[in-house]
ZARO-911970 format. One record per residue (C-alpha): residue number from 1; residue in three letters; x, y, z. Coordinates in pm, 1 decimal, always signed. Layout:
N
 pos code       c1       c2       c3
 NUM  Ala        X        Y        Z
...
END
This chain:
163
 pos code       c1       c2       c3
   1  Met  -3725.1  -2357.3  -3148.0
   2  Ser  -4088.9  -2273.3  -3083.3
   3  Asn  -4257.5  -2265.7  -2745.2
   4  Asp  -4435.0  -2596.4  -2813.7
   5  Glu  -4114.8  -2795.0  -2876.6
   6  Lys  -3932.5  -2953.3  -2587.7
   7  Pro  -3553.2  -2950.1  -2579.1
   8  Asn  -3387.5  -3276.1  -2669.1
   9  Phe  -3118.0  -3343.2  -2411.7
  10  Thr  -3046.4  -3587.8  -2132.4
  11  Val  -2934.2  -3519.3  -1778.2
  12  Glu  -2660.6  -3734.7  -1634.0
  13  Ser  -2597.9  -3750.4  -1260.0
  14  Val  -2241.1  -3803.4  -1135.0
  15  Asp  -2101.3  -3838.2   -785.6
  16  Glu  -1759.9  -3698.2   -867.1
  17  Ala  -1592.8  -3526.5  -1159.2
  18  Pro  -1221.3  -3533.5  -1229.2
  19  Ala  -1036.0  -3212.8  -1146.7
  20  Pro   -945.4  -3006.1  -1450.0
  21  Arg   -585.8  -3027.0  -1567.3
  22  Arg   -357.4  -2752.0  -1449.4
  23  Ala   -196.4  -2534.8  -1709.0
  24  Arg   +171.6  -2610.4  -1751.9
  25  Val   +444.1  -2577.8  -2004.6
  26  Asp   +663.8  -2875.6  -2069.3
  27  Glu  +1020.7  -2798.4  -2161.0
  28  Ala   +998.8  -3022.5  -2466.9
  29  Glu   +687.0  -2846.5  -2594.8
  30  Ala   +804.4  -2488.4  -2539.3
  31  Pro   +898.7  -2312.7  -2860.3
  32  Gln  +1264.7  -2220.0  -2875.4
  33  Ala  +1251.0  -1850.0  -2947.6
  34  Thr  +1562.7  -1656.0  -3021.5
  35  Ala  +1608.5  -1283.9  -3018.1
  36  Glu  +1770.0  -1298.4  -3363.3
  37  Thr  +1484.0  -1483.9  -3534.2
  38  Asp  +1163.6  -1333.0  -3400.5
  39  Gly  +1262.0  -1040.2  -3177.6
  40  Glu  +1102.3  -1194.7  -2866.2
  41  Arg  +1276.9  -1259.1  -2537.6
  42  Lys  +1381.2  -1606.3  -2446.0
  43  Arg  +1158.6  -1792.9  -2205.9
  44  Asp  +1422.0  -1786.9  -1928.5
  45  Tyr  +1486.2  -1410.2  -1931.4
  46  Leu  +1388.8  -1384.2  -1560.7
  47  Glu  +1598.3  -1679.7  -1449.1
  48  Gly  +1912.1  -1480.9  -1366.5
  49  Phe  +1717.3  -1193.3  -1215.5
  50  Leu  +1519.9  -1416.0   -977.3
  51  Ala  +1826.0  -1613.8   -869.2
  52  Glu  +2041.6  -1306.5   -801.2
  53  Lys  +2089.6  -1208.5   -439.3
  54  Pro  +2109.9   -843.5   -332.7
  55  Gln  +2457.5   -697.7   -378.2
  56  Ser  +2518.8   -616.5    -11.9
  57  Glu  +2347.7   -866.1   +209.9
  58  Asn  +2500.1   -732.2   +530.4
  59  Pro  +2275.8   -825.7   +825.7
  60  Gly  +2405.4   -523.0  +1018.1
  61  Glu  +2287.2   -262.7   +768.9
  62  Pro  +1934.4   -128.4   +729.6
  63  Gly  +1737.1   -401.5   +558.8
  64  Gly  +1956.9   -670.2   +711.6
  65  Ala  +1816.1   -932.1   +946.7
  66  Ile  +2002.1   -823.7  +1261.9
  67  Tyr  +1953.1   -450.3  +1211.3
  68  Asp  +1581.8   -487.1  +1137.0
  69  Gly  +1541.6   -727.5  +1429.7
  70  Val  +1698.7   -470.4  +1664.3
  71  Val  +1471.4   -193.8  +1534.6
  72  Asp  +1167.2   -418.7  +1578.6
  73  Ala  +1275.6   -494.0  +1936.1
  74  Leu  +1316.0   -122.0  +2007.2
  75  Lys   +967.0    -57.2  +1872.9
  76  Glu   +830.3   -288.1  +2144.1
  77  Ile   +963.3    -67.8  +2426.2
  78  Phe   +728.2   +212.6  +2524.6
  79  Asp   +793.7   +531.0  +2715.9
  80  Pro   +594.6   +507.6  +3041.6
  81  Glu   +473.2   +868.9  +3022.5
  82  Ile   +400.9   +891.3  +2648.8
  83  Pro   +213.3   +602.4  +2480.6
  84  Val   +463.0   +575.8  +2192.5
  85  Asn   +754.1   +337.0  +2143.6
  86  Ile  +1102.2   +475.5  +2203.5
  87  Tyr  +1211.1   +432.0  +1839.9
  88  Asp   +925.4   +636.3  +1692.3
  89  Leu   +958.1   +883.4  +1978.3
  90  Gly  +1305.3   +965.3  +1847.3
  91  Leu  +1494.3   +852.4  +2156.7
  92  Ile  +1716.8   +619.8  +1951.6
  93  Tyr  +1994.1   +816.7  +1782.7
  94  Ala  +2189.0   +526.2  +1630.6
  95  Val  +2196.6   +149.4  +1593.4
  96  Asp  +2542.0    +21.6  +1501.1
  97  Val  +2600.4   -345.4  +1423.7
  98  Ser  +2959.9   -465.3  +1395.8
  99  Pro  +3064.5   -741.6  +1154.1
 100  Glu  +3084.8   -970.5  +1458.6
 101  Ala  +2715.7   -894.1  +1540.2
 102  Ser  +2785.5   -674.2  +1842.4
 103  Val  +2520.1   -404.6  +1864.9
 104  Ala  +2569.6    -57.2  +2008.2
 105  Val  +2258.4   +155.5  +2058.8
 106  Thr  +2301.4   +527.9  +2116.5
 107  Met  +1995.6   +675.9  +2281.4
 108  Thr  +1866.6   +955.7  +2497.9
 109  Leu  +1563.9  +1015.7  +2717.2
 110  Thr  +1305.2  +1290.9  +2703.3
 111  Thr  +1468.4  +1461.1  +3005.5
 112  Pro  +1759.0  +1379.2  +3238.2
 113  His  +1504.2  +1365.7  +3521.3
 114  Cys  +1294.4  +1100.4  +3346.3
 115  Pro  +1160.5   +848.7  +3601.3
 116  Val  +1301.1   +557.9  +3398.0
 117  Ala  +1648.8   +709.3  +3351.7
 118  Glu  +1802.8   +424.5  +3548.9
 119  Ser  +1595.9   +133.7  +3417.0
 120  Met  +1534.1   +220.1  +3048.5
 121  Pro  +1893.2   +165.0  +2922.8
 122  Gly  +1900.8   -174.2  +3095.1
 123  Glu  +1571.4   -275.7  +2935.9
 124  Val  +1695.6   -165.3  +2594.3
 125  Glu  +2013.7   -367.7  +2641.5
 126  Leu  +1820.7   -681.4  +2743.1
 127  Arg  +1575.0   -656.2  +2453.4
 128  Val  +1846.4   -592.5  +2194.2
 129  Ala  +2064.4   -875.5  +2327.4
 130  Ala  +1767.3  -1111.9  +2288.1
 131  Val  +1740.2  -1048.1  +1912.2
 132  Pro  +1843.3  -1360.5  +1715.4
 133  Gly  +2194.3  -1323.1  +1576.4
 134  Val  +2309.2  -1053.8  +1821.0
 135  Arg  +2629.8  -1152.7  +1999.4
 136  Asp  +2617.5   -878.6  +2262.9
 137  Ala  +2456.9   -539.9  +2317.2
 138  Glu  +2571.9   -210.1  +2460.4
 139  Val  +2362.8    +99.6  +2527.6
 140  Asn  +2518.2   +444.4  +2527.5
 141  Leu  +2297.7   +704.4  +2698.3
 142  Val  +2373.2  +1056.0  +2573.2
 143  Trp  +2227.4  +1397.8  +2647.5
 144  Asp  +2375.7  +1586.4  +2353.9
 145  Pro  +2196.2  +1663.2  +2133.7
 146  Pro  +1901.7  +1696.1  +2367.9
 147  Trp  +1575.0  +1532.2  +2266.8
 148  Asp  +1296.8  +1750.5  +2130.0
 149  Met   +961.9  +1680.2  +1969.7
 150  Ala  +1102.4  +1736.4  +1620.3
 151  Lys  +1280.8  +1399.5  +1650.6
 152  Met   +949.5  +1211.2  +1665.0
 153  Ser   +838.0  +1011.5  +1361.4
 154  Asp   +520.5  +1105.1  +1177.4
 155  Glu   +357.5   +789.8  +1320.5
 156  Ala   +432.9   +909.0  +1675.7
 157  Lys   +302.8  +1257.7  +1602.1
 158  Leu    -14.9  +1109.6  +1457.5
 159  Glu    -57.8   +884.5  +1760.9
 160  Leu    -28.8  +1187.0  +1989.7
 161  Gly   -263.8  +1401.1  +1778.4
 162  Met    +10.3  +1638.2  +1667.3
 163  Leu    -53.9  +1598.1  +1293.2
END
């Protein structure tokens, strides 16, 4: 086309255009592949994998709903002297969930003379008991082994400028 020629087309104005069709595969149109004939996997090879539930779906084990809910609740309780939650601070030694959803938390404090020695276990018990699915909660305060800074998580150490 030279510079002197004008293009030959028309412009049409529309108020609305139909939405494009979404891509989909109809069952009737899908080719029936077999591993014996063409070496390809069947179309439904993920069906069993996606429908399968984890082997041990125990809510009281790490990864379970109750256990993780208790840990999340513990991460919302902060030591009044150190701006880190008690879980990352390493004050929680164990979280045990029974099959009946009773939770026992074994914990310590930074020192026996901690100003919250009387109130902290009660707060932990209230917060844990409020987790959905928990039947009842018990807090066991222990002093052996004593707490030290090595029990802190890397997140707590980073927060305190120790890393």
